[in-house]
C-alpha positions as CSV (number, residue, x, y, z in Angstrom):
1,M,-21.3,23.2,38.4
2,D,-24.4,20.9,38.1
3,R,-27.3,21.9,40.3
4,Q,-28.7,19.3,42.6
5,P,-32.5,18.8,43.2
6,G,-33.8,21.5,45.4
7,D,-31.0,24.0,44.7
8,F,-32.1,27.6,44.2
9,D,-31.7,28.9,40.7
10,P,-32.3,32.7,40.4
11,R,-32.8,32.3,36.6
12,S,-35.7,30.0,37.0
13,H,-39.3,31.1,36.4
14,T,-41.2,28.9,38.8
15,G,-44.4,30.0,40.5
16,A,-42.4,30.9,43.7
17,E,-40.0,33.1,41.6
18,R,-42.9,34.8,39.9
19,M,-44.5,35.4,43.3
20,G,-41.2,36.9,44.5
21,R,-41.0,39.2,41.5
22,A,-44.6,40.5,42.2
23,D,-43.8,41.0,45.9
24,L,-40.6,42.9,45.1
25,K,-42.2,45.1,42.5
26,L,-45.6,45.9,44.1
27,G,-46.4,45.6,47.8
28,P,-48.4,48.6,48.9
29,R,-49.2,46.6,52.1
30,V,-45.5,46.3,52.8
31,R,-45.0,50.0,52.4
32,R,-47.9,50.8,54.7
33,L,-46.5,48.4,57.4
34,R,-43.0,49.9,57.1
35,R,-44.5,53.4,57.6
36,L,-46.5,52.1,60.6
37,W,-43.6,50.5,62.3
38,R,-41.5,53.6,61.8
39,T,-43.9,55.7,63.8
40,I,-43.1,53.6,66.9
41,P,-39.9,54.9,68.6
42,S,-38.3,51.6,69.4
43,A,-34.9,51.3,67.7
44,P,-33.1,49.2,66.6
45,R,-35.4,47.8,63.8
46,C,-35.7,45.1,61.3
47,K,-33.8,46.2,58.1
48,M,-36.7,44.9,55.9
49,C,-40.0,45.8,57.5
50,N,-38.9,48.4,60.1
51,S,-40.6,46.6,63.0
52,P,-38.9,47.6,66.3
53,F,-36.8,45.3,68.4
54,G,-36.4,47.7,71.3
55,A,-38.7,48.6,74.2
56,P,-41.5,49.2,74.6
57,A,-42.9,47.7,71.4
58,G,-40.2,45.1,70.7
59,P,-40.9,42.7,73.5
60,L,-44.6,42.6,72.7
61,L,-43.9,42.0,69.0
62,R,-41.8,39.0,69.8
63,Y,-45.0,37.2,70.9
64,I,-46.3,37.5,67.3
65,G,-43.1,36.2,65.7
66,K,-41.5,39.6,65.0
67,G,-38.4,39.1,67.2
68,R,-34.8,39.0,65.9
69,W,-34.1,36.3,63.3
70,A,-31.7,33.7,64.7
71,G,-29.8,33.5,61.4
72,N,-29.3,37.3,61.0
73,S,-30.2,39.5,63.9
74,E,-30.6,42.6,61.7
75,Y,-33.9,41.2,60.4
76,C,-37.1,40.0,62.2
77,S,-38.1,36.3,62.1
78,G,-41.5,37.2,60.5
79,C,-39.9,38.6,57.4
80,F,-37.5,35.7,56.9
81,R,-40.1,33.0,57.6
82,A,-42.0,34.2,54.5
83,L,-38.9,34.8,52.4
84,Y,-37.1,31.6,53.2
85,K,-40.2,29.4,52.7
86,N,-40.1,30.0,48.9
87,R,-36.6,31.4,48.6
88,D,-38.3,34.6,47.3
89,G,-36.3,36.6,44.9
90,A,-36.3,37.8,41.3
91,E,-34.3,39.9,38.8
92,I,-36.0,43.3,39.0
93,D,-35.2,46.9,38.1
94,C,-33.9,48.5,41.3
95,T,-31.5,51.2,42.5
96,L,-28.3,50.5,44.5
97,L,-26.5,52.9,46.7
98,F,-23.0,52.3,48.1
99,A,-21.3,54.8,50.4
100,D,-17.9,54.5,52.0
101,I,-15.6,56.5,54.1
102,R,-12.8,58.1,52.1
103,G,-9.3,57.8,53.5
104,S,-10.4,55.4,56.3
105,T,-6.9,53.9,56.5
106,Q,-5.4,57.4,57.3
107,L,-8.3,58.0,59.7
108,A,-7.6,54.8,61.6
109,E,-3.9,55.8,61.9
110,S,-4.8,59.1,63.4
111,M,-6.9,57.8,66.3
112,S,-7.1,54.9,68.7
113,A,-8.8,51.7,67.6
114,T,-11.6,52.4,70.1
115,D,-12.2,55.9,68.7
116,F,-12.2,54.5,65.1
117,R,-14.7,51.9,66.1
118,A,-16.9,54.7,67.6
119,L,-16.6,56.6,64.3
120,L,-17.7,53.6,62.3
121,N,-20.6,52.9,64.6
122,R,-21.8,56.5,64.3
123,F,-21.5,56.2,60.5
124,Y,-23.4,52.9,60.4
125,S,-26.1,54.3,62.6
126,T,-26.4,57.5,60.6
127,A,-26.4,55.8,57.3
128,A,-29.0,53.2,58.4
129,E,-31.3,55.9,59.6
130,V,-31.0,57.9,56.4
131,L,-31.6,54.9,54.2
132,I,-34.6,53.6,56.1
133,E,-36.1,57.1,56.1
134,H,-35.9,56.9,52.3
135,E,-37.5,53.5,52.1
136,A,-34.4,51.5,51.4
137,I,-33.3,48.1,52.7
138,V,-30.0,48.3,54.4
139,D,-28.2,45.4,52.8
140,K,-25.0,45.2,54.9
141,F,-22.1,47.1,56.5
142,V,-18.7,46.0,55.0
143,G,-15.7,47.6,56.6
144,D,-16.1,51.3,56.1
145,E,-19.0,50.9,53.6
146,V,-22.8,50.8,53.8
147,I,-25.0,49.3,51.0
148,G,-28.6,50.2,50.4
149,I,-31.2,48.6,48.1
150,F,-34.1,50.6,46.7
151,I,-36.8,48.3,45.3
152,P,-40.2,49.3,43.9
153,A,-42.1,47.4,46.6
154,L,-40.7,49.7,49.3
155,A,-39.3,52.8,47.6
156,G,-42.0,53.0,44.9
157,E,-41.5,53.5,41.2
158,N,-39.3,56.5,41.8
159,H,-36.7,54.4,43.6
160,A,-33.9,56.1,41.7
161,G,-35.1,59.5,43.0
162,Q,-35.3,58.1,46.5
163,A,-31.7,56.9,46.2
164,V,-30.4,60.3,45.0
165,D,-32.3,62.1,47.8
166,A,-30.8,59.6,50.3
167,G,-27.3,60.2,48.9
168,R,-27.7,64.0,49.4
169,A,-29.2,63.5,52.9
170,L,-26.3,61.2,53.8
171,L,-23.8,63.9,52.8
172,R,-25.6,66.4,54.9
173,A,-25.9,64.0,57.9
174,T,-22.1,63.4,57.8
175,G,-21.3,67.1,57.8
176,H,-20.4,67.7,54.1
177,E,-22.1,71.2,54.3
178,T,-18.9,72.2,56.2
179,D,-15.2,72.0,55.3
180,A,-14.7,69.3,57.9
181,P,-17.2,66.4,57.7
182,W,-17.0,64.1,60.6
183,A,-17.2,61.1,58.2
184,P,-15.7,62.0,54.8
185,I,-17.7,59.8,52.3
186,G,-18.1,59.2,48.6
187,V,-21.4,57.7,47.2
188,G,-22.2,55.7,44.1
189,I,-25.7,55.2,42.8
190,N,-26.8,53.0,39.9
191,T,-30.2,51.8,38.5
192,G,-30.7,48.6,36.5
193,E,-31.6,44.9,36.7
194,A,-30.3,42.9,39.7
195,F,-31.3,39.7,41.4
196,V,-32.8,40.8,44.7
197,G,-33.9,38.3,47.3
198,V,-32.8,35.7,49.8
199,V,-29.5,33.9,49.6
200,G,-27.7,31.6,52.0
201,T,-28.4,28.4,54.0
202,A,-31.0,27.5,56.5
203,D,-28.6,28.5,59.3
204,H,-27.7,31.9,57.8
205,V,-29.8,33.8,55.2
206,E,-29.5,37.3,54.0
207,F,-31.6,39.6,51.8
208,T,-29.3,41.1,49.3
209,A,-28.7,42.2,45.6
210,L,-26.5,40.4,43.1
211,G,-25.3,41.1,39.6
212,D,-23.2,43.3,37.4
213,N,-25.1,46.4,38.3
214,V,-24.3,45.9,41.9
215,N,-20.6,45.6,41.1
216,V,-20.8,48.8,39.0
217,T,-22.3,50.7,42.0
218,A,-19.5,49.5,44.3
219,R,-16.9,50.7,41.7
220,L,-18.6,54.1,41.6
221,A,-18.4,54.6,45.4
222,S,-14.7,53.7,45.3
223,A,-14.2,56.3,42.5
224,A,-16.1,59.1,44.2
225,A,-14.1,61.8,45.9
226,R,-15.1,63.1,49.4
227,G,-18.4,64.8,49.1
228,E,-19.3,63.4,45.7
229,I,-22.3,61.3,44.6
230,L,-21.5,59.5,41.3
231,V,-24.8,58.6,39.5
232,T,-24.9,56.5,36.3
233,E,-26.9,57.8,33.4
234,A,-29.6,55.2,33.9
235,A,-30.1,56.3,37.5
236,A,-29.9,60.0,36.6
237,R,-32.5,59.7,33.9
238,A,-34.8,57.7,36.2
239,A,-34.3,60.2,39.1
240,G,-34.9,63.2,36.8
241,V,-31.5,64.8,37.3
242,A,-30.1,64.0,33.9
243,G,-31.6,67.2,32.4
244,D,-30.4,69.5,35.1
245,A,-27.9,72.2,34.0
246,G,-25.8,72.0,37.1
247,P,-24.3,68.4,37.4
248,E,-20.8,67.8,36.1
249,R,-20.5,64.9,33.7
250,R,-17.6,62.5,33.9
251,R,-16.4,59.4,32.0
252,L,-14.9,56.7,34.1
253,D,-12.8,53.6,33.4
254,L,-14.1,51.3,36.1
255,R,-12.1,48.3,37.1
256,G,-13.4,45.1,35.4
257,K,-15.5,47.0,32.9
258,S,-14.6,46.8,29.2
259,E,-16.2,50.1,28.3
260,A,-16.1,53.5,30.0
261,T,-19.0,54.5,32.3
262,D,-20.7,57.9,32.0
263,V,-21.8,59.4,35.3
264,F,-23.3,62.6,36.7
265,V,-21.4,64.2,39.6
266,L,-23.7,65.5,42.4
267,T,-22.5,67.5,45.4
268,L,-24.0,69.8,48.0
269,G,-22.6,72.8,46.2
270,R,-19.2,72.7,47.8
271,A,-16.1,71.6,45.8
272,P,-15.3,68.0,46.5
273,V,-12.0,67.1,48.1
274,T,-10.0,64.3,46.4
């Protein structure tokens, strides 16, 4: 399809794109602000900068432009004013984490719709808290799945290690140190190049990640058994777990991929349940 004047092209190398790349890869000021906002106990928060929306701080921050963004209430208007102005984004090295509830169809059949909704809400809240604690951006909630993006600007250069730590923390937070987790989940983690930035229209914009490495991570989460974290070799090497003696190695034929994918299998020490 031919692009029209003004259309956003993630492959371009304009000044705004280069600025977006620098902001996504560096940003010590952004990291400091996220840590600052996190010290204020006023949930819920902006997915990107952690500034609180709830009382007592939230109402005050609205006066300086940090209220909820009209196009996406999960983010503050301050973050998106800056991002949307230049359509900031770039192809950068980052780490993706997908986690979804295993056997959600069976779970939904075993309880009322109201109880299943309560379970999903508890999972969303728990996952968001864990991801934010490990300096991730909570991309979105899709059905029974949560997606986190670990970029250098927020998670630092060890973004793969942060993602692996977040995966383990999420298993613990959902009860996988026991035989009966309250949310049985599988996790996929992958490191590589992805386009990270703002997509959408003026009426609805989102900060997200796009590309083949994102698709690979989604496939890993689908292939993970309950209590498993499947980590690609690239992510395992970057996180420093590739040389560990313990992790099982597995070769997977992921849907849509022409070649098999080698992964490390991490758990909390208990045998995963398929």
